[in-house]
C-alpha positions in Angstrom: -35.9 12.6 -39.1 -36.0 9.0 -40.5 -37.2 6.7 -37.8 -37.3 3.4 -39.6 -34.6 0.9 -38.7 -33.4 1.0 -42.3 -31.8 4.3 -41.3 -28.6 2.5 -40.3 -28.2 0.9 -43.7 -25.9 -0.2 -45.2 -24.6 -2.3 -42.3 -22.0 -4.1 -44.4 -21.0 -4.9 -47.9 -23.4 -7.5 -49.3 -22.7 -7.7 -53.0 -18.9 -7.6 -53.0 -16.1 -6.8 -50.5 -14.0 -3.8 -51.6 -10.5 -4.9 -52.7 -8.8 -2.8 -50.0 -10.8 -4.5 -47.3 -10.2 -8.0 -48.7 -6.5 -7.5 -48.5 -6.7 -6.2 -44.9 -8.7 -9.3 -43.9 -6.0 -11.6 -45.1 -3.3 -9.6 -43.3 -5.3 -9.5 -40.1 -6.0 -13.3 -40.1 -2.3 -14.0 -40.8 -1.0 -11.7 -38.1 -3.5 -12.7 -35.5 -2.6 -16.4 -36.0 1.0 -15.6 -35.2 0.3 -13.6 -32.1 1.6 -15.3 -29.0 3.1 -18.3 -30.9 5.5 -20.2 -28.7 4.1 -18.8 -25.4 2.9 -21.3 -22.9 -1.0 -21.0 -22.5 -0.6 -20.1 -18.8 1.9 -17.3 -19.6 -0.3 -16.0 -22.4 -3.2 -15.9 -20.0 -1.2 -13.9 -17.5 0.0 -11.5 -20.1 -3.6 -11.1 -21.4 -4.6 -9.8 -18.0 -2.0 -7.0 -18.4 -3.4 -6.3 -21.9 -6.9 -5.9 -20.3 -5.5 -3.1 -18.2 -4.0 -1.5 -21.3 -7.3 -1.9 -23.2 -9.2 -0.3 -20.3 -6.7 2.5 -20.0 -7.1 3.5 -23.6 -10.9 3.0 -23.6 -11.1 5.5 -20.7 -8.7 7.8 -22.4 -11.1 8.0 -25.3 -13.8 9.2 -22.8 -11.3 11.9 -21.5 -10.6 10.0 -18.4 -6.8 9.6 -17.8 -6.3 6.8 -15.3 -2.8 5.6 -14.5 -2.3 1.8 -15.0 -0.8 1.7 -11.5 -4.0 3.0 -10.0 -6.0 0.5 -12.1 -4.0 -2.4 -10.7 -4.3 -1.1 -7.2 -8.1 -0.9 -7.6 -8.2 -4.5 -9.0 -6.2 -5.7 -6.0 -8.6 -4.0 -3.6 -6.0 -1.7 -2.2 -6.9 1.6 -0.6 -7.0 4.4 -3.1 -6.4 8.2 -2.9 -9.7 10.1 -2.8 -8.8 12.1 -5.9 -8.0 9.0 -8.0 -10.6 6.6 -6.5 -13.6 7.2 -8.9 -11.6 6.9 -12.1 -9.7 3.9 -10.8 -13.0 2.1 -9.9 -14.4 3.0 -13.3 -11.4 1.4 -14.9 -11.6 -1.6 -12.6 -15.2 -2.2 -13.8 -14.0 -2.3 -17.4 -11.4 -4.9 -16.7 -13.8 -7.1 -14.7 -16.3 -7.1 -17.6 -13.7 -7.8 -20.2 -12.3 -10.6 -18.1 -15.8 -12.1 -17.9 -16.1 -11.8 -21.7 -12.8 -13.7 -22.2 -13.9 -16.4 -19.8 -17.2 -16.9 -21.5 -15.4 -17.2 -24.9 -13.0 -19.7 -23.4 -15.8 -21.9 -22.1 -18.0 -21.5 -25.2 -20.8 -19.6 -23.4 -20.3 -16.2 -25.0 -23.6 -14.9 -26.3 -23.8 -13.4 -29.8 -22.0 -10.0 -29.4 -24.5 -8.0 -31.4 -27.5 -9.4 -29.5 -29.6 -7.4 -27.0 -28.9 -10.0 -24.5 -25.1 -9.5 -24.6 -25.2 -5.7 -24.9 -27.6 -5.2 -22.0 -25.5 -7.6 -19.9 -22.3 -5.6 -20.7 -24.0 -2.4 -19.7 -25.4 -3.9 -16.6 -22.2 -5.6 -15.5 -20.2 -2.5 -16.2 -22.5 0.0 -14.3 -23.1 -2.5 -11.4 -19.3 -2.1 -10.7 -19.2 1.7 -11.2 -18.8 4.2 -8.4 -21.9 6.2 -7.5 -20.3 9.4 -9.0 -20.5 7.9 -12.5 -24.0 6.4 -12.3 -25.9 9.6 -13.0 -26.3 11.8 -16.1 -26.2 15.6 -15.8 -28.2 17.1 -18.6 -27.5 20.6 -20.2 -30.7 21.9 -18.5 -29.3 21.1 -15.1 -31.5 18.1 -14.4 -29.9 14.8 -13.2 -31.0 11.3 -14.4 -29.8 8.1 -12.7 -28.2 5.5 -15.0 -30.1 2.2 -14.6 -27.6 -0.7 -15.4 -28.7 -2.7 -18.4 -31.6 -0.4 -19.4 -31.7 0.9 -23.0 -33.5 4.2 -23.8 -37.3 3.6 -23.9 -40.5 5.4 -24.8 -40.9 8.5 -22.6 -37.2 8.8 -21.9 -35.2 12.0 -22.5 -33.9 12.4 -26.0 -30.2 12.7 -26.7 -27.8 14.4 -29.1 -24.2 13.4 -29.8 -22.5 16.4 -31.2 -24.3 17.1 -34.5 -25.8 13.6 -34.6 -29.4 13.0 -33.5 -29.8 9.3 -32.7 -33.2 7.6 -33.1 -35.9 8.6 -30.7 -36.1 6.6 -27.4 -39.4 5.0 -28.5 -37.7 3.5 -31.6 -34.5 2.1 -30.0 -36.0 -1.4 -29.5 -36.9 -1.6 -33.2 -33.5 -0.3 -34.3 -31.6 -2.8 -32.0 -33.7 -5.7 -33.3 -32.8 -4.7 -36.9 -29.2 -4.2 -35.9 -28.8 -7.7 -34.5 -30.6 -9.4 -37.4 -28.5 -7.6 -40.0 -25.2 -8.5 -38.2 -26.3 -12.1 -37.8 -26.2 -12.2 -41.6 -22.7 -10.6 -41.7 -21.5 -13.3 -39.3 -22.2 -16.1 -41.7 -18.8 -15.8 -43.4 -15.3 -15.5 -41.9 -14.7 -12.3 -43.9 -18.1 -10.9 -42.8 -17.3 -11.5 -39.2 -14.2 -9.4 -39.3 -15.6 -6.5 -41.4 -18.6 -6.4 -39.1 -16.4 -5.6 -36.1 -15.8 -2.2 -37.8 -19.3 -1.5 -39.1 -21.2 -2.8 -36.0 -19.0 -0.5 -33.9 -20.2 2.5 -35.7 -23.8 1.5 -36.2 -24.3 0.7 -32.5 -23.0 4.2 -31.5 -25.2 5.7 -34.3 -28.3 4.1 -32.6 -27.0 5.2 -29.1 -29.2 2.7 -27.4 -28.2 3.5 -23.8 -28.5 6.9 -22.1 -24.8 6.7 -21.3 -21.9 4.2 -21.6 -22.4 3.5 -25.4 -18.7 4.1 -26.2 -17.5 1.6 -23.7 -20.2 -1.0 -24.5 -19.3 -0.7 -28.2 -15.6 -1.2 -27.6 -16.3 -4.3 -25.4 -18.6 -5.5 -28.1 -15.8 -5.1 -30.7 -13.5 -7.1 -28.4 -16.0 -9.9 -28.1 -16.6 -9.8 -31.9 -12.8 -10.2 -32.5 -12.8 -13.3 -30.3 -15.7 -14.9 -32.2 -14.1 -13.9 -35.5 -11.0 -15.9 -34.6 -8.7 -12.9 -34.5 -8.6 -12.4 -30.7 -4.9 -13.5 -30.6 -5.3 -15.1 -27.1 -6.4 -11.7 -25.7 -2.9 -10.2 -26.5 -4.0 -7.1 -28.4 -6.2 -4.2 -27.7 -8.7 -2.6 -30.1 -9.1 0.4 -27.8 -5.4 1.2 -28.0 -5.7 1.4 -31.8 -8.8 3.6 -31.7 -7.3 6.0 -29.1 -4.0 6.4 -30.9 -5.2 6.3 -34.5 -2.8 5.7 -37.4 -1.5 9.3 -37.6 -3.1 11.3 -34.7 -5.3 10.8 -31.7 -8.2 12.7 -33.3 -8.8 10.2 -36.1 -11.4 8.0 -34.2 -13.8 10.9 -33.7 -13.3 12.1 -37.3 -13.9 8.7 -38.8 -17.0 8.0 -36.6 -18.3 11.4 -37.8 -17.5 10.5 -41.4 -19.4 7.2 -41.2 -22.5 9.3 -40.1 -22.6 10.8 -43.6 -25.8 10.4 -45.6 -25.9 8.8 -49.0 -24.2 11.0 -51.6 -26.1 10.0 -54.8 -27.1 7.0 -56.9 -23.6 5.6 -57.1 -23.2 5.6 -53.3 -25.0 2.4 -52.4 -28.7 1.9 -51.8 -29.0 2.7 -48.1 -29.7 5.8 -46.1 -26.1 6.3 -45.1 -23.0 6.6 -47.4 -21.5 3.3 -48.5 -18.4 5.1 -49.6 -18.0 6.6 -46.1 -18.6 3.2 -44.5 -15.8 1.8 -46.7 -13.3 4.6 -45.8 -14.2 4.2 -42.1 -14.0 0.4 -42.1 -10.6 0.5 -43.8 -9.3 2.9 -41.2 -10.8 0.8 -38.3 -9.3 -2.5 -39.7 -5.9 -0.8 -40.4 -5.8 0.4 -36.8 -6.6 -3.1 -35.6 -3.9 -4.6 -37.8 -1.5 -2.1 -36.5 -2.2 -3.2 -33.0 -2.0 -6.9 -33.8 1.4 -6.4 -35.5 2.6 -4.3 -32.5 1.6 -7.0 -30.1 3.1 -9.8 -32.2 6.4 -8.1 -31.8 5.8 -7.2 -28.2 5.0 -10.8 -27.2 7.6 -12.6 -29.4 9.0 -15.2 -26.9 12.7 -14.4 -27.5 12.3 -10.7 -27.1 9.9 -11.1 -24.2 12.3 -13.3 -22.4 15.1 -10.8 -22.7 12.9 -8.0 -21.3 11.8 -10.2 -18.4 15.4 -11.0 -17.6 16.3 -7.3 -17.6 13.3 -6.6 -15.5 14.7 -8.6 -12.5 18.4 -7.8 -12.9 18.2 -4.4 -11.2 15.7 -4.9 -8.3 16.9 -8.4 -7.5 20.5 -8.7 -6.4 20.9 -12.3 -7.4 22.5 -13.5 -10.7 20.4 -16.6 -10.6 17.0 -14.7 -10.6 16.8 -14.1 -14.4 17.2 -17.9 -15.1 14.3 -18.6 -12.7 12.0 -16.0 -14.2 12.8 -17.3 -17.7 11.8 -20.8 -16.8 8.5 -19.6 -15.4 7.8 -17.6 -18.6 8.6 -20.6 -20.8 6.8 -23.3 -18.8 3.9 -21.2 -17.5 4.4 -22.5 -13.9 7.1 -23.9 -11.8 7.0 -26.0 -8.6 8.9 -24.4 -5.8 10.9 -27.6 -5.3 12.0 -27.6 -8.9 13.9 -24.3 -8.5 16.8 -26.2 -7.0 17.0 -28.5 -10.0 16.7 -25.7 -12.5 19.4 -23.6 -10.9 21.7 -26.6 -10.2 22.4 -25.3 -6.7 21.5 -26.2 -3.1 18.0 -26.2 -1.8 18.8 -23.3 0.6 20.4 -21.1 -2.2 17.4 -21.8 -4.5 15.0 -20.9 -1.7 16.9 -17.6 -1.2 16.6 -16.7 -4.9 12.9 -17.6 -5.0 12.4 -15.5 -1.8 14.0 -12.4 -3.4 11.9 -12.7 -6.5 8.6 -13.0 -4.6 9.6 -10.2 -2.2 10.2 -8.0 -5.3 6.7 -8.9 -6.6 
């Protein structure tokens, strides 16, 4: 088995960007720039918190863990959970907490380089620090159990792993592979097009290295989220890369098949100059970016202000028996916030009537 870091090459397309990928880059940048246009920043931030729950739901679904969004929200609120749903809900809560921290670091300009060991070990540590005890241990096929140490990559002397047919680098070589991984993707990040394409290729190459004993899939999806932010296509946090990977373009099995395809070895002299197939990397990257574009387009329509306002108005019409309530909720959506005292002015009614309308809305959640 090749144990030199060059085993993960090619990491990206250095000589020229394939035409299909170049077209996708333009479409992604255009759609991402339109996402959330017209929304007040405060409203966009509130909606982004809902998208985090969706991102987490689909990320867990990829792992075979089906957690209801309602249970995720209850876990985030600190509510008491049913014993049978508690572990999965707390696992989901951990994902949301880490993604929220990533978004805050990006907002404040303190987000580390997403492909760096510093960032990836922090993600793993922050995620597993929040995990329930049930999910902080690995059960091996030979019946032995190994505790998961938050933030620790596989090291010399550790148990070797296999992912389906794929045999990742030996534990003793992980540090060298990760150093090479970060250096190569620093080069990719020097151009705007490279930063976007690298989201796809880094996602696969990190999982190919499999640096952690467990949790690599979740870490890679959170890395992809962070890379989208730094590439300028984060769309205010209003789209979910995990939803695209979990759903695929035609069926839910595409993600696994495409990741397996990108494992393919070089197929001959016309298939690049690395250990792995450049043609397979191109096919996989096109799929990954098409899935991302599909989600950005979906979210652009979902968060169009006019359509969003109509849905919010309908949302309150049934549970709130007050014809003024939709007007009040529309104002909050458009302005991001509303002083309680301004409800009377907005609704053009008495202070008491406005207070009653506001009370019905808050009581309904």
